[in-house]
N, C-alpha and C positions, 0 to 999 in steps of 0.2 A: 169273962175271961178274955183277954186280948189276943190278937193273932200272934204276938211275939211268943206266946206260950207254946206254939206247935213247932216241932222241928221239921225240916224238909222231909226227913224220912217218914214221920208220921202223916204228913200231907200226901205223900206219894202213896202210902198204905190206904189213906182214906179215899183218895180219888181213883186209884187204879186197882187197889185190892189185889196185889201180886200174889201168886202161889208158886210152888216149885214147877208146875206144869205150865203156867203162864206168867212168867216173871216180867217185872217192869224193866226196861232197858233205858239207861242214860244215852241220849242221842246227841246232845250238843250242849257245850258250856260257852258262854260268851258275855259280851257287854252290848248294851243297846248303843246305837250310833249316836244319838241326840244327848241323852242324859248320862251315858256311860254306866248305867246300872247294870248290875249282874243279872243273868238269867240262866236257867237250866231248863232243858227240854227232855221230857221222859215220854216213852212210848210203851204201850202194853195192850194185851188183849182183855177186854172186859165182856160182861154179859151183853152188851149192845154192839160189840164189835171191837175193831182196832181203834185205839185212841192215842192221840199225842197231846200232851198238856205242857204248857210252858209256865214255870214259876219264876217270879221276879223277886229280887231281893230288895227290901225297903230300908230306909235309913235307920229305923229302929231295930234292925236285925231280923225282922220277920220275913217269911216267904209267903207270897200271895200269887193267886192266879191272874191278878190284874197289876199293870205296871205302876210304879210309883208316880205320883204327880211331879211334873217337871218343875224346875225352879222358875219362878216368873220374876220378871224385873220389878223392882220396888222403888219407890220414890221416897226421898227424904228431904227435909229442909235443913240447909246448912246456914247458920247465921253468919252474915257477913258484917264485919264492924268497919267497913270502909266508909 
């Protein structure tokens, strides 16, 4: 199953396991400076202590804990009939 099958809510539930006594809080919404990719930052109390996790939106619509790859310059050949 691809990562696009998981919603942001299900990923927050998976990573932070929020409850009524220990809810997950949305801390920040924004875009990265270089690639302008969307990200959201959640914080919550887990069994190991207070945790903050950043989720990044990828081009395929999926949310992941790692940022999307940046667009790299590409070379192409243009035929010149001069």
